[in-house]
C-alpha positions as CSV (number, residue, x, y, z in Angstrom):
1,X,60.3,-86.0,13.1
2,X,61.5,-82.6,11.8
3,X,58.3,-80.7,12.5
4,X,57.8,-82.2,15.9
5,X,61.4,-81.3,16.9
6,X,60.9,-77.7,15.6
7,X,57.8,-77.4,17.7
8,X,59.6,-78.7,20.8
9,X,62.7,-76.6,20.5
10,X,61.3,-73.3,19.1
11,X,58.2,-73.6,21.2
12,X,60.4,-73.6,24.3
13,X,62.1,-70.4,23.0
14,X,58.7,-68.9,22.4
15,X,57.6,-69.7,26.0
16,X,60.8,-68.1,27.4
17,X,60.1,-64.9,25.4
18,X,56.5,-64.8,26.7
19,X,57.8,-65.2,30.3
20,X,60.2,-62.3,29.6
21,X,57.4,-60.1,28.4
22,X,55.3,-61.0,31.4
23,X,58.2,-60.0,33.7
24,X,58.8,-56.8,31.7
25,X,55.1,-55.9,31.9
26,X,55.4,-55.4,35.6
27,X,57.5,-52.4,34.9
28,X,55.2,-50.8,32.3
29,X,53.6,-47.5,33.3
30,X,49.8,-47.7,33.3
31,X,48.1,-45.6,30.6
32,X,47.4,-42.0,31.7
33,X,43.9,-41.2,32.8
34,X,41.6,-39.4,30.4
35,X,40.3,-37.0,33.1
36,X,42.1,-35.1,35.8
37,X,41.5,-31.9,37.8
38,X,43.1,-28.5,38.3
39,X,42.5,-26.1,41.2
40,X,42.4,-22.5,40.1
41,X,40.8,-19.6,42.0
42,X,37.7,-17.5,41.6
43,X,36.0,-17.3,38.2
44,X,37.0,-13.7,37.8
45,X,40.7,-14.4,38.4
46,X,43.6,-15.0,35.9
47,X,44.1,-18.6,37.2
48,X,40.5,-19.6,36.0
49,X,41.0,-17.9,32.7
50,X,44.3,-19.7,32.0
51,X,42.8,-23.0,33.1
52,X,40.1,-22.6,30.5
53,X,42.8,-22.3,27.8
54,X,44.5,-25.4,29.1
55,X,41.2,-27.2,29.0
56,X,40.8,-26.4,25.3
57,X,44.4,-27.4,24.5
58,X,44.1,-30.8,26.3
59,X,40.7,-31.5,24.7
60,X,42.5,-31.6,21.3
61,X,44.3,-34.7,22.7
62,X,41.1,-36.3,24.0
63,X,41.7,-35.4,27.6
64,X,39.2,-33.7,30.0
65,X,40.5,-31.1,32.4
66,X,38.1,-30.5,35.3
67,X,38.4,-26.9,36.6
68,X,37.9,-26.5,40.3
69,X,37.2,-23.0,41.6
70,X,38.8,-22.2,44.9
71,X,39.7,-19.3,47.2
72,X,43.3,-19.1,45.9
73,X,46.8,-20.4,46.3
74,X,46.6,-21.5,50.0
75,X,43.3,-23.3,49.3
76,X,44.8,-24.9,46.2
77,X,47.7,-26.4,48.2
78,X,45.2,-27.8,50.7
79,X,43.2,-29.4,47.9
80,X,46.4,-31.1,46.6
81,X,47.1,-32.4,50.2
82,X,43.6,-33.8,50.4
83,X,43.8,-35.4,47.0
84,X,40.9,-33.2,45.8
85,X,42.9,-31.9,42.8
86,X,45.7,-33.3,40.7
87,X,47.2,-30.0,39.7
88,X,47.0,-26.5,41.1
89,X,48.0,-22.9,40.4
90,X,50.1,-21.6,43.3
91,X,51.6,-18.2,43.7
92,X,55.4,-18.4,44.4
93,X,56.2,-17.8,48.0
94,X,52.8,-19.0,49.2
95,X,54.0,-22.5,49.9
96,X,57.4,-22.0,51.4
97,X,56.5,-23.4,54.8
98,X,54.8,-26.4,53.2
99,X,57.7,-26.9,50.7
100,X,60.1,-27.5,53.6
101,X,58.1,-30.4,55.1
102,X,59.9,-33.7,54.6
103,X,56.7,-35.6,54.1
104,X,55.7,-33.3,51.2
105,X,55.4,-35.1,47.8
106,X,54.6,-32.1,45.6
107,X,56.6,-31.1,42.5
108,X,56.5,-28.0,40.4
109,X,55.9,-28.0,36.7
110,X,57.4,-24.6,36.4
111,X,56.6,-20.9,36.8
112,X,54.2,-19.4,34.3
113,X,54.2,-15.6,34.4
114,X,54.8,-12.7,36.7
115,X,52.0,-11.7,39.1
116,X,52.8,-8.1,40.0
117,X,52.3,-6.7,43.4
118,X,50.3,-3.5,43.1
119,X,50.5,-1.1,46.0
120,X,48.1,1.8,45.6
121,X,48.3,4.8,48.1
122,X,46.3,8.0,48.6
123,X,47.6,10.8,46.3
124,X,48.9,12.9,49.2
125,X,51.1,10.1,50.6
126,X,54.7,9.2,49.6
127,X,54.7,6.5,46.9
128,X,58.3,5.2,46.9
129,X,58.8,3.7,50.3
130,X,56.7,1.3,52.4
131,X,58.3,2.7,55.5
132,X,56.5,6.0,54.9
133,X,53.2,4.2,55.6
134,X,53.8,4.0,59.3
135,X,50.7,4.9,61.2
136,X,48.5,4.5,58.2
137,X,45.6,2.1,57.4
138,X,46.9,-0.6,55.1
139,X,44.7,-3.2,53.4
140,X,47.0,-6.2,53.0
141,X,44.7,-9.0,51.7
142,X,42.6,-11.6,53.4
143,X,44.5,-13.9,55.8
144,X,45.4,-17.0,53.9
145,X,45.4,-15.3,50.5
146,X,48.4,-15.0,48.2
147,X,48.3,-11.3,48.6
148,X,48.7,-11.5,52.3
149,X,51.7,-13.8,52.0
150,X,53.6,-11.3,49.9
151,X,52.3,-8.2,51.7
152,X,53.2,-9.7,55.1
153,X,56.8,-10.3,54.1
154,X,57.2,-6.8,52.6
155,X,55.7,-5.2,55.6
156,X,57.9,-7.2,58.0
157,X,61.0,-6.0,56.2
158,X,59.8,-2.4,56.9
159,X,58.9,-3.2,60.5
160,X,55.2,-2.3,60.0
161,X,53.7,-5.4,61.7
162,X,54.7,-4.4,65.2
163,X,51.8,-2.0,65.7
164,X,53.3,0.8,63.7
165,X,50.5,0.6,61.1
166,X,46.9,-0.6,61.1
167,X,46.7,-3.7,59.0
168,X,43.3,-4.4,57.5
169,X,42.5,-7.9,56.1
170,X,40.1,-7.0,53.3
171,X,39.2,-8.7,50.0
172,X,40.3,-7.0,46.8
173,X,36.9,-5.5,46.2
174,X,36.6,-4.2,49.8
175,X,40.2,-2.7,49.7
176,X,39.4,-0.9,46.4
177,X,36.2,0.6,47.8
178,X,38.1,1.6,50.9
179,X,40.8,3.4,48.9
180,X,38.3,5.3,46.7
181,X,36.2,6.2,49.8
182,X,39.2,7.4,51.8
183,X,38.8,4.8,54.6
184,X,42.0,3.0,53.5
185,X,45.3,4.8,53.0
186,X,47.1,2.1,51.1
187,X,46.3,-1.4,49.7
188,X,48.1,-4.4,48.4
189,X,46.9,-6.4,45.4
190,X,48.5,-9.4,43.6
191,X,46.7,-9.4,40.3
192,X,47.0,-9.3,36.5
193,X,47.1,-6.0,34.6
194,X,43.8,-7.2,33.1
195,X,42.1,-7.2,36.4
196,X,39.1,-4.9,36.4
197,X,40.0,-3.7,40.0
198,X,43.5,-2.7,38.9
199,X,42.2,-0.9,35.8
200,X,39.7,1.1,38.0
201,X,42.3,2.0,40.6
202,X,45.1,3.0,38.2
203,X,42.7,5.5,36.6
204,X,41.5,7.0,39.9
205,X,42.8,10.6,40.3
206,X,42.9,10.3,44.1
207,X,45.3,7.4,44.0
208,X,48.8,6.7,42.8
209,X,50.9,3.5,42.3
210,X,53.9,2.9,44.5
211,X,57.2,2.3,42.7
212,X,59.7,0.2,44.7
213,X,62.9,2.1,44.4
214,X,64.6,-0.6,46.6
215,X,63.3,-3.5,44.6
216,X,66.7,-5.2,44.4
217,X,66.8,-5.4,48.2
218,X,63.5,-7.2,48.4
219,X,64.4,-9.7,45.6
220,X,67.7,-10.5,47.4
221,X,65.9,-11.3,50.6
222,X,63.1,-13.2,49.0
223,X,64.2,-15.1,46.0
224,X,60.7,-15.9,44.8
225,X,60.2,-12.2,44.1
226,X,61.3,-10.5,40.9
227,X,61.7,-6.9,39.9
228,X,59.6,-5.9,36.9
229,X,59.1,-2.6,35.1
230,X,55.7,-1.1,34.2
231,X,56.6,1.3,31.4
232,X,55.1,4.8,31.3
233,X,51.9,4.9,29.3
234,X,51.6,1.2,28.8
235,X,48.1,1.0,30.4
236,X,46.8,4.0,28.4
237,X,48.9,6.1,26.0
238,X,46.1,8.6,25.6
239,X,45.9,9.2,29.3
240,X,49.6,8.5,29.9
241,X,49.0,5.8,32.5
242,X,51.1,5.3,34.5
243,X,52.6,8.8,34.2
244,X,56.1,7.5,34.7
245,X,58.0,4.1,34.8
246,X,57.0,2.1,37.8
247,X,59.3,-0.5,39.4
248,X,57.2,-3.3,40.9
249,X,57.8,-6.5,42.8
250,X,56.3,-9.7,41.4
251,X,56.0,-13.2,42.6
252,X,55.3,-15.8,39.9
253,X,52.3,-18.0,39.1
254,X,53.4,-21.6,39.2
255,X,51.8,-24.9,38.5
256,X,52.1,-27.6,41.2
257,X,51.2,-31.2,41.2
258,X,51.6,-34.4,43.3
259,X,54.5,-36.6,42.2
260,X,51.9,-39.3,41.3
261,X,50.8,-37.4,38.2
262,X,51.4,-39.6,35.1
263,X,54.6,-38.5,33.2
264,X,52.7,-38.3,29.9
265,X,50.3,-35.8,31.5
266,X,53.2,-33.8,32.7
267,X,54.6,-33.3,29.2
268,X,51.1,-32.4,27.9
269,X,50.6,-29.8,30.7
270,X,54.0,-28.2,30.0
271,X,53.2,-28.2,26.3
272,X,50.0,-26.3,27.2
273,X,51.9,-24.0,29.5
274,X,54.4,-23.2,26.7
275,X,51.5,-22.5,24.2
276,X,49.7,-20.2,26.6
277,X,52.5,-18.4,28.4
278,X,55.5,-18.7,26.0
279,X,54.6,-15.7,23.9
280,X,55.4,-13.1,26.6
281,X,53.4,-10.2,27.9
282,X,53.9,-6.6,29.0
283,X,56.0,-7.8,32.0
284,X,58.0,-10.7,30.5
285,X,59.8,-11.4,27.2
286,X,58.8,-14.2,24.8
287,X,60.3,-17.5,25.8
288,X,60.9,-16.3,29.4
289,X,58.2,-18.6,30.6
290,X,57.6,-21.5,31.4
291,X,60.7,-21.4,33.7
292,X,62.3,-23.5,36.3
293,X,62.9,-20.4,38.5
294,X,60.7,-18.8,41.2
295,X,59.2,-22.2,42.3
296,X,58.6,-23.3,45.9
297,X,58.7,-27.0,45.3
298,X,61.3,-29.2,43.6
299,X,61.0,-29.2,39.9
300,X,59.4,-32.3,38.3
301,X,62.2,-34.0,36.3
302,X,59.9,-34.6,33.3
303,X,59.0,-30.9,33.2
304,X,62.6,-29.8,33.4
305,X,63.5,-32.0,30.4
306,X,60.6,-30.5,28.4
307,X,61.4,-26.9,29.3
308,X,65.0,-27.4,28.4
309,X,64.7,-29.6,25.4
310,X,61.2,-29.1,24.1
311,X,58.5,-31.6,23.3
312,X,59.3,-35.3,23.6
313,X,60.4,-36.8,20.3
314,X,57.5,-39.1,19.8
315,X,54.9,-36.5,20.6
316,X,56.3,-34.2,18.0
317,X,55.3,-36.5,15.2
318,X,52.6,-38.8,16.5
319,X,49.2,-38.3,18.2
320,X,49.4,-38.2,21.9
321,X,47.9,-41.6,22.6
322,X,49.9,-43.4,20.0
323,X,53.1,-41.8,21.3
324,X,52.1,-43.0,24.8
325,X,51.5,-46.5,23.6
326,X,54.9,-46.7,21.8
327,X,56.6,-45.3,24.9
328,X,55.0,-48.0,27.0
329,X,55.9,-50.8,24.6
330,X,59.5,-49.8,24.4
331,X,60.1,-51.5,27.8
332,X,59.4,-54.8,25.9
333,X,62.5,-54.3,23.8
334,X,64.5,-55.4,26.8
335,X,63.3,-59.0,26.9
336,X,63.0,-59.1,23.2
337,X,66.7,-58.1,22.7
338,X,67.9,-60.0,25.8
339,X,66.2,-63.3,24.7
340,X,65.9,-63.1,21.0
341,X,69.6,-62.6,20.3
342,X,71.0,-65.5,22.3
343,X,68.0,-67.7,21.4
344,X,68.6,-66.9,17.7
345,X,72.1,-68.3,18.1
346,X,71.3,-71.3,20.3
347,X,68.0,-72.7,18.9
348,X,69.1,-73.5,15.3
349,X,72.2,-75.4,16.4
350,X,70.1,-77.1,19.0
351,X,67.6,-78.2,16.3
352,X,70.4,-79.4,14.1
353,X,71.9,-81.4,16.9
354,X,68.5,-83.0,17.8
355,X,68.0,-84.2,14.2
356,X,71.5,-85.4,13.7
357,X,71.6,-87.1,17.1
358,X,68.8,-89.5,15.9
359,X,70.9,-90.4,12.8
360,X,74.0,-90.8,14.9
361,X,72.3,-93.1,17.3
362,X,71.8,-95.6,14.4
363,X,75.4,-95.2,13.4
364,X,76.4,-96.1,17.0
365,X,74.2,-99.3,16.8
366,X,75.5,-100.1,13.4
367,X,79.1,-99.8,14.6
368,X,78.4,-102.1,17.5
369,X,76.9,-104.7,15.2
370,X,79.8,-104.5,12.8
371,X,82.3,-104.8,15.6
372,X,80.5,-107.8,17.1
373,X,80.4,-109.7,13.7
374,X,84.0,-109.1,12.6
375,X,85.5,-112.1,14.5
376,X,82.3,-114.0,15.1
377,X,82.5,-117.7,14.0
378,X,79.2,-118.8,15.4
379,X,76.7,-118.9,12.5
380,X,73.7,-118.6,14.9
381,X,75.1,-115.4,16.4
382,X,75.8,-114.0,12.9
383,X,72.1,-114.7,12.0
384,X,71.0,-112.7,15.1
385,X,73.2,-109.7,13.9
386,X,71.7,-110.0,10.4
387,X,68.1,-109.9,12.0
388,X,69.1,-106.8,13.9
389,X,70.3,-105.2,10.6
390,X,67.1,-106.2,8.8
391,X,65.1,-104.5,11.6
392,X,67.3,-101.4,11.4
393,X,66.8,-101.2,7.6
394,X,63.0,-101.3,8.1
395,X,63.2,-98.5,10.7
396,X,65.3,-96.4,8.4
397,X,62.8,-96.8,5.6
398,X,60.1,-95.3,7.9
399,X,62.4,-92.6,9.4
400,X,61.6,-89.1,8.1
401,X,63.9,-86.0,8.4
402,X,63.8,-82.5,7.0
403,X,64.8,-82.3,3.4
404,X,68.0,-80.6,4.3
405,X,69.1,-83.7,6.2
406,X,68.1,-86.2,3.5
407,X,71.7,-86.7,2.3
408,X,72.7,-87.9,5.8
409,X,69.8,-90.3,6.0
410,X,70.6,-91.8,2.7
411,X,74.2,-92.2,3.7
412,X,73.1,-94.0,6.8
413,X,70.9,-96.4,4.7
414,X,73.7,-97.0,2.3
415,X,76.2,-97.8,5.2
416,X,73.6,-100.1,6.8
417,X,73.1,-102.0,3.6
418,X,76.9,-102.3,3.3
419,X,77.3,-103.8,6.8
420,X,74.3,-106.0,6.1
421,X,76.0,-107.4,2.9
422,X,79.2,-107.9,4.8
423,X,77.5,-109.9,7.6
424,X,75.7,-112.1,4.9
425,X,79.1,-112.8,3.2
426,X,80.7,-113.7,6.5
427,X,77.8,-116.0,7.4
428,X,77.9,-117.7,4.0
429,X,81.6,-118.2,4.3
430,X,81.2,-120.0,7.6
431,X,78.6,-122.6,6.4
């Protein structure tokens, strides 16, 4: 009887826990995909270079990052909108119109580094004020490019888009050739210091680099811009390039994703961002990036926590996939705690009650027999009661209970024998 009762009672508790786990499983995040994509830019650009470094870092965790070459920031945003990329490099300021759309579901993982705005002008022209370029031929980047986004806003602030200057939409290579050939008076570039085009232009004796003396005014009007300093001689100490400190404007490179990106991948990407960009560069201090500043889209909450607090606890000490598995399983603690604690208090008393109730049932029958025989004078009826007691004794001999309840069973048998003897004495006294 004991084993059967245990199976019934504890089996019911087990079923309830399983049901709780099934319900909890509905709230478990699916495992992160092992492959996802990132939109970069041309193979000669900084975005592609950094994406390759991300690829190597993620490969250590068994993930494959597919690198998609694009035309740049505007194209990258369009790829995100079409679902053709999971993550994308985007120059700050490029997506301001799209960021304002209520249907937009993009989030930013943070800014990565400064992308300086280089404005080269012919040697004979002023190099401290964009307003001095009125009437000149200005290459301001291809329409739809990140360079044109920044250049357009800077030119608008100086009223140079109302026919007061000739705006040329040329690629970086075309603009550089035009400057060197004298067919372009000034040109805008948003590029890394490592760019071959920038290195060529900064060494050209016929050109000079514009210094934005009113940089603070630009950064106040456009918050995605920063003011950065290019120190004298930092490009080449031997040639003293640049020949003096240059104040530059700089948007920031940012990483943008749809809000459907798995949270575990977010933390891994921010980890890669920190490893690649956290050491600083000529234009930014160590630890300055990744940052929650200079972004067009709302910050991803998971990324904010990582940037502020560092790597998630489990990922600091465990392999990525094991950390993800444990993070998924923690949701099962809810039904485990919610059910195990009360069941642990309820099931043992229930089991004890079930065992004792069968013993107590015999006591109830025994008491009824004893009560019926106390004042009975009819010998035939006393014989019937004795027969019932004989049957009860036989049942008790076959009754099995857990060892811990044996004392109660033997007490019942003893009491049954006592009542049986009493009934026999009463019958014998009436014959």
